[in-house]
Biopython code that builds the backbone (N, CA, C, O; Angstrom):
import numpy as np
from Bio.PDB.StructureBuilder import StructureBuilder

atoms = [
    (1, "UNK", "N", (7.419, -62.966, 33.801)),
    (1, "UNK", "CA", (6.164, -62.259, 33.867)),
    (1, "UNK", "C", (6.319, -60.907, 33.200)),
    (1, "UNK", "O", (7.379, -60.283, 33.247)),
    (2, "UNK", "N", (5.239, -60.473, 32.581)),
    (2, "UNK", "CA", (5.250, -59.201, 31.876)),
    (2, "UNK", "C", (4.127, -58.328, 32.434)),
    (2, "UNK", "O", (3.006, -58.790, 32.648)),
    (3, "UNK", "N", (4.451, -57.064, 32.663)),
    (3, "UNK", "CA", (3.477, -56.097, 33.172)),
    (3, "UNK", "C", (3.244, -55.055, 32.086)),
    (3, "UNK", "O", (4.188, -54.487, 31.537)),
    (4, "UNK", "N", (1.961, -54.811, 31.784)),
    (4, "UNK", "CA", (1.609, -53.804, 30.790)),
    (4, "UNK", "C", (0.529, -52.900, 31.346)),
    (4, "UNK", "O", (-0.316, -53.330, 32.131)),
    (5, "UNK", "N", (0.564, -51.645, 30.933)),
    (5, "UNK", "CA", (-0.475, -50.690, 31.309)),
    (5, "UNK", "C", (-1.150, -50.211, 30.031)),
    (5, "UNK", "O", (-0.494, -49.679, 29.135)),
    (6, "UNK", "N", (-2.448, -50.400, 29.952)),
    (6, "UNK", "CA", (-3.217, -49.928, 28.809)),
    (6, "UNK", "C", (-3.829, -48.596, 29.236)),
    (6, "UNK", "O", (-4.812, -48.557, 29.977)),
    (7, "UNK", "N", (-3.238, -47.517, 28.762)),
    (7, "UNK", "CA", (-3.628, -46.174, 29.216)),
    (7, "UNK", "C", (-5.053, -45.817, 28.824)),
    (7, "UNK", "O", (-5.767, -45.194, 29.610)),
    (8, "UNK", "N", (-5.477, -46.194, 27.637)),
    (8, "UNK", "CA", (-6.806, -45.798, 27.180)),
    (8, "UNK", "C", (-7.907, -46.386, 28.062)),
    (8, "UNK", "O", (-8.980, -45.796, 28.190)),
    (9, "UNK", "N", (-7.647, -47.544, 28.669)),
    (9, "UNK", "CA", (-8.621, -48.177, 29.563)),
    (9, "UNK", "C", (-8.245, -48.022, 31.031)),
    (9, "UNK", "O", (-9.015, -48.405, 31.912)),
    (10, "UNK", "N", (-7.064, -47.464, 31.301)),
    (10, "UNK", "CA", (-6.503, -47.383, 32.654)),
    (10, "UNK", "C", (-6.548, -48.757, 33.319)),
    (10, "UNK", "O", (-7.110, -48.929, 34.401)),
    (11, "UNK", "N", (-5.941, -49.728, 32.640)),
    (11, "UNK", "CA", (-5.987, -51.123, 33.056)),
    (11, "UNK", "C", (-4.577, -51.692, 33.089)),
    (11, "UNK", "O", (-3.801, -51.493, 32.154)),
    (12, "UNK", "N", (-4.246, -52.399, 34.161)),
    (12, "UNK", "CA", (-2.955, -53.061, 34.297)),
    (12, "UNK", "C", (-3.126, -54.547, 34.029)),
    (12, "UNK", "O", (-4.089, -55.162, 34.488)),
    (13, "UNK", "N", (-2.185, -55.123, 33.283)),
    (13, "UNK", "CA", (-2.180, -56.557, 33.009)),
    (13, "UNK", "C", (-0.860, -57.141, 33.468)),
    (13, "UNK", "O", (0.197, -56.564, 33.216)),
    (14, "UNK", "N", (-0.911, -58.275, 34.138)),
    (14, "UNK", "CA", (0.281, -59.018, 34.520)),
    (14, "UNK", "C", (0.098, -60.398, 33.901)),
    (14, "UNK", "O", (-0.862, -61.101, 34.218)),
    (15, "UNK", "N", (1.010, -60.784, 33.024)),
    (15, "UNK", "CA", (0.841, -62.038, 32.299)),
    (15, "UNK", "C", (2.116, -62.861, 32.334)),
    (15, "UNK", "O", (3.216, -62.355, 32.558)),
    (16, "UNK", "N", (1.921, -64.148, 32.104)),
    (16, "UNK", "CA", (3.032, -65.072, 31.947)),
    (16, "UNK", "C", (2.702, -65.918, 30.737)),
    (16, "UNK", "O", (1.792, -66.746, 30.770)),
    (17, "UNK", "N", (3.452, -65.700, 29.664)),
    (17, "UNK", "CA", (3.116, -66.359, 28.408)),
    (17, "UNK", "C", (1.801, -65.812, 27.892)),
    (17, "UNK", "O", (1.637, -64.599, 27.762)),
    (18, "UNK", "N", (0.868, -66.695, 27.599)),
    (18, "UNK", "CA", (-0.439, -66.237, 27.120)),
    (18, "UNK", "C", (-1.476, -66.182, 28.232)),
    (18, "UNK", "O", (-2.638, -65.862, 27.979)),
    (19, "UNK", "N", (-1.069, -66.493, 29.472)),
    (19, "UNK", "CA", (-1.984, -66.470, 30.621)),
    (19, "UNK", "C", (-2.008, -65.104, 31.286)),
    (19, "UNK", "O", (-0.954, -64.543, 31.589)),
    (20, "UNK", "N", (-3.183, -64.569, 31.512)),
    (20, "UNK", "CA", (-3.348, -63.322, 32.258)),
    (20, "UNK", "C", (-3.481, -63.689, 33.737)),
    (20, "UNK", "O", (-4.432, -64.368, 34.126)),
    (21, "UNK", "N", (-2.532, -63.243, 34.557)),
    (21, "UNK", "CA", (-2.547, -63.556, 35.982)),
    (21, "UNK", "C", (-3.237, -62.471, 36.795)),
    (21, "UNK", "O", (-3.780, -62.743, 37.866)),
    (22, "UNK", "N", (-3.216, -61.243, 36.289)),
    (22, "UNK", "CA", (-3.875, -60.135, 36.986)),
    (22, "UNK", "C", (-4.360, -59.129, 35.962)),
    (22, "UNK", "O", (-3.657, -58.823, 34.999)),
    (23, "UNK", "N", (-5.561, -58.616, 36.171)),
    (23, "UNK", "CA", (-6.125, -57.558, 35.345)),
    (23, "UNK", "C", (-6.893, -56.646, 36.285)),
    (23, "UNK", "O", (-7.869, -57.068, 36.905)),
    (24, "UNK", "N", (-6.454, -55.393, 36.393)),
    (24, "UNK", "CA", (-7.140, -54.498, 37.311)),
    (24, "UNK", "C", (-6.631, -53.076, 37.244)),
    (24, "UNK", "O", (-5.773, -52.737, 36.428)),
    (25, "UNK", "N", (-7.178, -52.251, 38.118)),
    (25, "UNK", "CA", (-6.860, -50.819, 38.142)),
    (25, "UNK", "C", (-5.612, -50.491, 38.961)),
    (25, "UNK", "O", (-5.017, -49.432, 38.766)),
    (26, "UNK", "N", (-5.204, -51.376, 39.871)),
    (26, "UNK", "CA", (-4.060, -51.123, 40.753)),
    (26, "UNK", "C", (-2.782, -51.605, 40.081)),
    (26, "UNK", "O", (-2.735, -52.710, 39.540)),
    (27, "UNK", "N", (-1.748, -50.773, 40.117)),
    (27, "UNK", "CA", (-0.465, -51.153, 39.539)),
    (27, "UNK", "C", (0.172, -52.277, 40.344)),
    (27, "UNK", "O", (0.267, -52.173, 41.567)),
    (28, "UNK", "N", (0.611, -53.346, 39.691)),
    (28, "UNK", "CA", (1.276, -54.431, 40.414)),
    (28, "UNK", "C", (2.575, -53.986, 41.090)),
    (28, "UNK", "O", (3.011, -54.605, 42.060)),
    (29, "UNK", "N", (3.189, -52.924, 40.585)),
    (29, "UNK", "CA", (4.438, -52.436, 41.165)),
    (29, "UNK", "C", (4.215, -51.772, 42.516)),
    (29, "UNK", "O", (5.154, -51.662, 43.304)),
    (30, "UNK", "N", (2.996, -51.325, 42.804)),
    (30, "UNK", "CA", (2.723, -50.607, 44.042)),
    (30, "UNK", "C", (1.987, -51.428, 45.085)),
    (30, "UNK", "O", (1.708, -50.919, 46.170)),
    (31, "UNK", "N", (1.664, -52.676, 44.794)),
    (31, "UNK", "CA", (0.883, -53.468, 45.730)),
    (31, "UNK", "C", (1.413, -54.895, 45.837)),
    (31, "UNK", "O", (1.289, -55.666, 44.886)),
    (32, "UNK", "N", (2.004, -55.262, 46.983)),
    (32, "UNK", "CA", (2.460, -56.643, 47.158)),
    (32, "UNK", "C", (1.304, -57.646, 47.149)),
    (32, "UNK", "O", (1.493, -58.815, 46.815)),
    (33, "UNK", "N", (0.092, -57.174, 47.522)),
    (33, "UNK", "CA", (-1.072, -58.070, 47.503)),
    (33, "UNK", "C", (-1.406, -58.509, 46.081)),
    (33, "UNK", "O", (-1.806, -59.652, 45.861)),
    (34, "UNK", "N", (-1.243, -57.607, 45.120)),
    (34, "UNK", "CA", (-1.514, -57.938, 43.719)),
    (34, "UNK", "C", (-0.513, -58.971, 43.223)),
    (34, "UNK", "O", (-0.893, -59.935, 42.559)),
    (35, "UNK", "N", (0.764, -58.776, 43.541)),
    (35, "UNK", "CA", (1.804, -59.731, 43.144)),
    (35, "UNK", "C", (1.537, -61.090, 43.783)),
    (35, "UNK", "O", (1.652, -62.117, 43.114)),
    (36, "UNK", "N", (1.183, -61.110, 45.062)),
    (36, "UNK", "CA", (0.909, -62.363, 45.759)),
    (36, "UNK", "C", (-0.270, -63.085, 45.115)),
    (36, "UNK", "O", (-0.217, -64.302, 44.940)),
    (37, "UNK", "N", (-1.318, -62.376, 44.764)),
    (37, "UNK", "CA", (-2.484, -62.990, 44.130)),
    (37, "UNK", "C", (-2.119, -63.553, 42.759)),
    (37, "UNK", "O", (-2.580, -64.634, 42.393)),
    (38, "UNK", "N", (-1.298, -62.834, 42.000)),
    (38, "UNK", "CA", (-0.889, -63.309, 40.679)),
    (38, "UNK", "C", (-0.036, -64.562, 40.799)),
    (38, "UNK", "O", (-0.197, -65.496, 40.014)),
    (39, "UNK", "N", (0.869, -64.595, 41.771)),
    (39, "UNK", "CA", (1.703, -65.780, 41.954)),
    (39, "UNK", "C", (0.876, -66.975, 42.409)),
    (39, "UNK", "O", (1.146, -68.104, 42.001)),
    (40, "UNK", "N", (-0.125, -66.741, 43.248)),
    (40, "UNK", "CA", (-1.014, -67.836, 43.649)),
    (40, "UNK", "C", (-1.748, -68.410, 42.440)),
    (40, "UNK", "O", (-1.915, -69.625, 42.335)),
    (41, "UNK", "N", (-2.185, -67.547, 41.531)),
    (41, "UNK", "CA", (-2.865, -68.014, 40.322)),
    (41, "UNK", "C", (-1.933, -68.829, 39.444)),
    (41, "UNK", "O", (-2.379, -69.687, 38.682)),
    (42, "UNK", "N", (-0.624, -68.555, 39.553)),
    (42, "UNK", "CA", (0.373, -69.292, 38.778)),
    (42, "UNK", "C", (0.809, -70.566, 39.500)),
    (42, "UNK", "O", (1.585, -71.350, 38.954)),
    (43, "UNK", "N", (0.316, -70.778, 40.727)),
    (43, "UNK", "CA", (0.650, -71.991, 41.468)),
    (43, "UNK", "C", (1.875, -71.862, 42.349)),
    (43, "UNK", "O", (2.429, -72.871, 42.786)),
    (44, "UNK", "N", (2.311, -70.636, 42.620)),
    (44, "UNK", "CA", (3.468, -70.409, 43.475)),
    (44, "UNK", "C", (3.025, -69.705, 44.751)),
    (44, "UNK", "O", (1.936, -69.136, 44.817)),
    (45, "UNK", "N", (3.888, -69.753, 45.762)),
    (45, "UNK", "CA", (3.558, -69.117, 47.027)),
    (45, "UNK", "C", (4.458, -67.915, 47.241)),
    (45, "UNK", "O", (5.641, -67.948, 46.901)),
    (46, "UNK", "N", (3.901, -66.854, 47.803)),
    (46, "UNK", "CA", (4.655, -65.630, 48.051)),
    (46, "UNK", "C", (4.403, -65.207, 49.488)),
    (46, "UNK", "O", (3.256, -65.095, 49.920)),
    (47, "UNK", "N", (5.463, -64.979, 50.212)),
    (47, "UNK", "CA", (5.343, -64.472, 51.587)),
    (47, "UNK", "C", (6.166, -63.214, 51.707)),
    (47, "UNK", "O", (7.374, -63.227, 51.472)),
    (48, "UNK", "N", (5.520, -62.134, 52.068)),
    (48, "UNK", "CA", (6.213, -60.858, 52.234)),
    (48, "UNK", "C", (7.032, -60.886, 53.517)),
    (48, "UNK", "O", (6.638, -61.512, 54.501)),
    (49, "UNK", "N", (8.156, -60.213, 53.502)),
    (49, "UNK", "CA", (8.993, -60.117, 54.698)),
    (49, "UNK", "C", (8.271, -59.299, 55.758)),
    (49, "UNK", "O", (7.706, -58.244, 55.469)),
    (50, "UNK", "N", (8.296, -59.789, 56.963)),
    (50, "UNK", "CA", (7.580, -59.097, 58.049)),
    (50, "UNK", "C", (8.447, -58.072, 58.717)),
    (50, "UNK", "O", (8.003, -57.401, 59.648)),
]
sb = StructureBuilder()
sb.init_structure("model")
sb.init_model(0)
sb.init_chain("A")
sb.init_seg("    ")
for serial, (resi, resn, name, xyz) in enumerate(atoms, 1):
    if name == "N":
        sb.init_residue(resn, " ", resi, " ")
    sb.init_atom(name, np.array(xyz, "f"), 0.0, 1.0, " ", f" {name:<3s}", serial, name[0])
structure = sb.get_structure()
């Protein structure tokens, strides 16, 4: 997975290959919910440690 920040638009992209798994204002590095949503879109399951 690749994470990019487009500063001119203040937009974060999380992609795998040519698929965009997440596009939004919140950095994927700071939110486990964003990572979990991106992995669900990729067909994987993510459970955070409690």
